[in-house]
C-alpha positions in Angstrom: 109.9 79.7 139.5 108.7 78.1 137.0 107.5 79.8 133.9 105.3 78.2 131.4 105.2 79.7 127.6 101.7 79.2 125.4 103.4 80.5 122.0 100.8 80.8 119.1 104.0 80.3 116.9 106.4 77.7 117.0 108.9 75.6 115.1 106.3 72.3 114.4 106.6 68.9 111.9 104.4 71.1 109.7 106.8 74.2 109.3 110.2 74.6 110.7 110.9 77.7 110.4 107.5 79.1 112.0 108.4 81.5 115.1 112.0 79.9 115.6 112.7 83.5 116.7 110.3 82.1 119.1 112.2 79.1 120.2 116.3 80.8 119.8 113.9 83.4 122.8 113.9 80.4 124.8 117.3 78.7 123.7 118.9 82.3 125.6 116.0 82.3 128.7 117.0 78.7 129.6 120.2 79.8 129.8 119.3 81.1 133.3 116.2 79.2 134.3 114.1 76.1 133.8 111.4 76.6 131.1 108.4 74.8 129.7 107.0 76.1 126.1 103.9 74.1 124.9 102.3 75.1 121.2 99.3 73.5 119.5 99.6 73.7 115.8 97.6 75.7 114.4 96.3 75.6 111.0 93.1 77.7 110.7 90.4 75.5 109.4 92.7 73.5 106.6 92.0 69.5 107.4 94.5 68.1 110.0 95.7 64.6 109.9 98.5 64.4 112.8 97.6 63.9 115.9 99.7 63.4 119.0 102.9 65.5 120.4 106.2 66.4 120.0 108.5 66.6 123.0 112.1 68.3 122.6 114.4 68.4 126.4 117.4 70.5 125.9 118.9 70.7 129.3 116.3 73.6 131.1 114.3 73.5 127.9 111.4 71.7 127.8 109.1 71.6 124.3 106.0 70.5 123.5 104.5 70.7 120.2 101.3 69.0 119.6 98.3 68.6 116.8 95.0 67.3 117.0 92.6 66.0 114.5 90.2 68.2 112.1 88.1 67.6 109.6 86.6 70.5 107.9 83.0 70.3 106.4 83.4 72.5 103.7 80.7 75.4 105.4 82.9 78.5 106.3 81.2 79.9 109.0 80.8 76.8 110.9 84.2 75.8 110.4 85.9 78.4 112.1 83.9 77.7 115.1 84.6 74.2 115.0 88.0 73.8 114.6 88.8 77.0 117.6 86.7 74.8 119.8 88.9 71.7 118.8 91.6 73.9 119.7 90.5 75.2 122.9 89.2 71.7 124.1 92.6 70.1 122.8 94.7 73.0 124.9 92.6 72.9 127.7 93.3 68.5 128.1 97.0 69.4 127.1 97.5 72.0 130.0 95.0 69.4 132.7 98.0 66.5 131.7 100.9 69.5 132.5 99.6 70.6 135.5 98.7 66.9 136.9 102.3 66.2 135.7 104.4 69.4 137.0 101.8 71.7 139.1 100.4 75.4 138.5 103.0 77.5 136.7 104.8 81.0 138.8 104.0 82.7 135.4 102.3 82.1 131.8 103.9 84.2 129.1 102.2 84.0 125.9 103.9 84.9 122.6 101.6 86.3 119.9 98.6 87.0 121.6 95.5 84.5 118.7 95.3 81.8 120.1 97.0 81.2 122.6 96.6 84.5 124.8 92.4 83.2 124.8 94.3 80.1 126.8 96.1 82.0 128.9 93.5 84.3 129.8 91.3 81.5 131.3 94.4 79.8 133.0 95.2 82.3 134.6 92.4 83.4 135.9 91.9 79.8 137.0 94.9 79.4 138.6 95.2 82.7 139.9 98.4 84.0 138.9 99.1 86.4 136.0 100.5 86.4 132.2 102.2 88.8 130.0 102.4 89.1 126.5 105.0 89.5 123.8 103.9 90.3 120.3 106.2 89.8 117.5 103.9 90.2 114.2 103.9 93.5 112.6 100.1 93.4 112.0 99.6 96.9 113.2 101.1 98.6 110.5 98.6 99.1 108.2 101.1 98.8 105.1 100.4 94.9 106.2 97.8 93.1 103.8 96.3 91.0 106.5 96.6 94.4 108.8 94.7 94.3 112.1 91.9 96.8 111.1 91.2 94.0 108.6 90.6 91.3 111.0 87.6 89.8 111.7 85.3 91.1 115.0 86.4 88.1 116.7 90.2 88.2 116.1 90.0 92.0 116.7 88.0 91.4 120.2 90.0 88.6 122.0 93.3 90.5 120.9 92.3 93.8 122.9 91.0 91.9 125.7 94.0 89.5 125.7 96.6 93.2 126.3 94.2 94.3 128.6 94.0 91.4 130.8 98.1 91.2 130.9 100.1 91.9 134.0 102.7 93.1 131.4 102.5 93.9 127.4 106.0 93.3 125.2 106.9 93.6 121.9 110.5 93.3 119.5 110.4 97.0 118.3 109.6 100.3 120.2 107.8 100.9 116.9 105.4 98.1 117.1 105.1 98.9 121.1 104.0 102.8 120.8 101.3 101.3 117.8 100.0 98.7 120.5 100.2 100.9 123.2 97.8 103.7 121.4 95.3 101.2 120.0 95.0 99.4 123.5 94.7 102.1 125.1 97.5 100.7 127.2 99.5 102.6 130.2 103.0 101.1 128.7 104.4 98.5 126.8 107.7 96.9 126.8 110.4 96.2 124.2 112.6 93.7 124.0 114.2 92.8 120.9 114.8 89.5 119.1 117.9 87.8 119.6 121.1 86.3 118.4 122.6 82.8 118.4 126.1 84.8 118.8 128.3 81.6 118.7 127.1 81.3 114.7 126.2 84.6 113.8 129.8 86.3 114.8 132.5 88.4 113.1 134.8 86.0 111.1 137.5 88.2 109.4 137.8 86.3 105.6 139.0 87.2 102.6 136.1 89.3 100.6 135.6 87.9 97.3 136.8 89.7 94.1 133.2 91.5 93.5 131.1 93.0 96.1 128.7 90.5 97.1 125.1 91.3 98.2 123.2 88.9 100.2 119.7 89.2 101.1 117.5 86.7 102.9 113.6 86.3 104.1 111.2 84.0 103.2 111.1 85.7 99.9 107.1 86.5 100.6 105.4 89.5 98.8 105.9 91.8 102.0 109.6 91.6 101.3 109.7 93.1 98.4 111.8 90.5 96.6 110.9 92.1 93.8 111.9 95.5 94.2 115.3 94.7 95.2 116.2 93.0 91.3 115.1 95.7 90.3 117.2 98.3 91.7 120.0 96.0 91.1 119.1 96.0 87.1 119.4 99.9 87.6 122.7 99.6 89.8 123.7 97.2 86.7 123.9 99.5 84.3 125.7 102.3 86.3 128.8 99.2 87.3 129.4 95.3 87.1 131.6 94.9 90.2 129.0 93.3 92.4 126.6 90.1 92.9 123.4 89.2 94.8 122.9 86.1 96.6 119.3 85.3 97.7 118.5 82.4 100.8 115.2 81.6 100.5 112.5 79.7 98.3 112.2 81.6 95.6 109.3 81.7 93.2 108.5 81.4 89.9 107.8 85.0 89.4 111.4 86.2 90.6 113.5 83.7 89.1 111.9 85.0 85.7 111.9 88.3 86.4 116.0 87.8 87.0 115.9 85.9 83.8 114.0 88.8 82.0 116.5 90.8 83.2 119.2 89.4 82.1 120.5 89.0 85.5 121.3 85.4 85.4 125.1 85.9 86.2 124.4 88.4 88.5 121.9 87.0 90.4 122.1 83.8 92.7 119.0 81.6 94.2 120.7 79.0 97.0 117.0 78.0 97.7 116.4 77.2 101.5 118.9 76.3 103.8 119.8 75.6 107.4 119.7 79.0 109.9 123.5 77.8 110.6 124.4 78.2 107.1 122.9 81.3 106.9 125.5 82.2 109.5 128.2 81.2 106.7 126.8 83.2 104.1 126.3 86.2 106.0 130.2 85.6 106.7 131.0 85.4 103.2 129.1 88.3 101.9 130.1 92.0 101.7 126.8 93.9 103.1 122.7 92.8 103.2 119.5 94.5 101.8 116.6 94.2 102.8 113.4 95.8 101.1 110.5 95.2 103.3 107.0 96.8 102.9 106.5 96.2 106.7 108.4 94.8 109.2 108.8 94.5 113.4 112.0 93.9 113.8 113.6 91.5 111.7 116.2 89.1 113.0 118.1 89.1 110.0 118.9 93.0 110.0 120.1 91.8 113.6 122.4 88.8 112.3 123.4 90.6 109.5 124.6 93.0 112.2 126.5 90.5 114.7 128.7 89.0 112.1 129.7 92.6 111.3 127.9 93.2 107.7 126.9 96.7 106.8 122.6 97.1 105.9 121.0 98.8 103.7 117.1 98.5 104.4 114.1 100.0 104.0 113.2 101.9 107.3 110.3 100.6 108.1 109.2 99.0 111.8 111.6 98.4 114.1 114.4 98.6 110.9 115.8 101.9 112.6 116.5 100.6 115.8 119.6 98.8 115.0 120.6 100.3 112.2 121.9 103.7 112.4 124.8 105.6 110.0 128.1 103.6 111.5 126.5 100.4 110.6 124.0 101.1 107.7 122.1 103.3 105.6 118.0 103.6 105.5 115.4 104.0 102.2 111.8 105.1 101.6 110.4 101.9 101.2 109.1 101.1 97.9 111.3 103.7 95.9 113.7 101.4 94.3 115.9 104.4 92.6 116.1 105.7 96.1 117.4 101.9 97.0 119.8 102.1 93.3 121.4 105.2 95.0 122.1 103.6 98.4 123.6 100.5 96.8 126.1 102.7 95.4 126.7 105.2 98.0 127.9 101.8 100.1 129.7 100.4 97.8 131.8 103.7 96.8 132.2 104.2 101.0 132.1 100.7 101.9 136.3 101.6 103.7 134.0 103.9 106.6 132.5 100.7 107.7 134.0 98.7 110.7 133.2 95.8 110.6 134.4 94.2 114.0 133.0 97.2 115.4 129.6 97.0 114.0 129.6 92.9 114.9 131.0 93.8 118.8 128.1 96.3 119.3 125.4 94.3 117.8 126.6 91.5 120.2 126.2 93.4 123.4 122.5 93.7 122.5 121.0 91.0 121.0 123.3 87.9 122.3 121.4 84.8 124.0 123.2 86.2 127.6 122.0 89.9 127.6 118.2 89.0 126.3 117.4 86.0 128.3 118.8 88.2 131.4 116.4 90.9 130.5 113.9 88.5 130.8 114.6 86.9 134.1 114.8 90.4 135.6 111.4 91.1 133.8 109.8 88.0 135.7 111.5 88.5 138.9 109.8 92.5 138.9 106.3 90.5 137.9 107.4 88.2 140.6 107.7 90.7 143.2 104.9 92.9 142.9 102.6 90.2 142.7 
């Protein structure tokens, strides 16, 4: 079986963290079967000056990341049309070269429908093969600023066609899967959770710091509501001092100013952006993890924390309740900073009830490369048998 992934998001020279969770899915699958991934960089109608292909070969995994020249004319509607045409022409030429070298694949797998799904739908018809779609985005949640219902007619029309034409539709959480199933009137949507590199993210018994160390890891975008986290910890500071908060990610000046204004510089530490492997080290040295997002699909940081044995406090959004339960964390209403302060206190007061080693063991049994990779192999096998 030769499977070709067309990924709308993927790490690339412009953004090394773009869709890195898709890359981890790819590494998980490539432990079992050969896999090729093609990603064409999407910068919208912005100027793109780099052209060429970056190829990585790692065992069974071949990654082809390509970009093309594009210069906008300054007419917004026309530039969108020109860009979409340039993207599709470039993708077509890449796939022609791919097929001439390797032959047509047995199956196409799209990650995030727009824009790679447009290519997959067309090529699957030409090559007379099936394609599947895995959606990673939470844009079907009305809480998202750029949610599906606010997108252009082009975006909504093609999304519907791509989902309708797929042999199987998957998403990383049942919560978002249900929204997709209802929105597009699909017979079924299957769940394939995100995956964790448990060689790095694993439980290591270490001496806890002198104070309770909370950890938050994210892009620190507004949807993560880090401002709300800091506000909740400011309220916590009025009640107790036996804590510290480490925030991993690129902080905005406004977040740094908020910490200074609340006089929390000695309690809240910004590390800035760090390497993926260093995130594991931060989790292994922390006491608990906190996430307060406005919306999510199935956040990787939650399951990475669990694989390190960290109990989690999170807003009750998207697929988070599919991972967090009474044995490994506490859920809180999104946006309610008073409630967040209360559960932070509750976890600290009842921390001994959490079995960190057991939390890590149960999470690894659900989210490891071996488990998720084999789920994909079995899915592909069923699809090929039913052709």
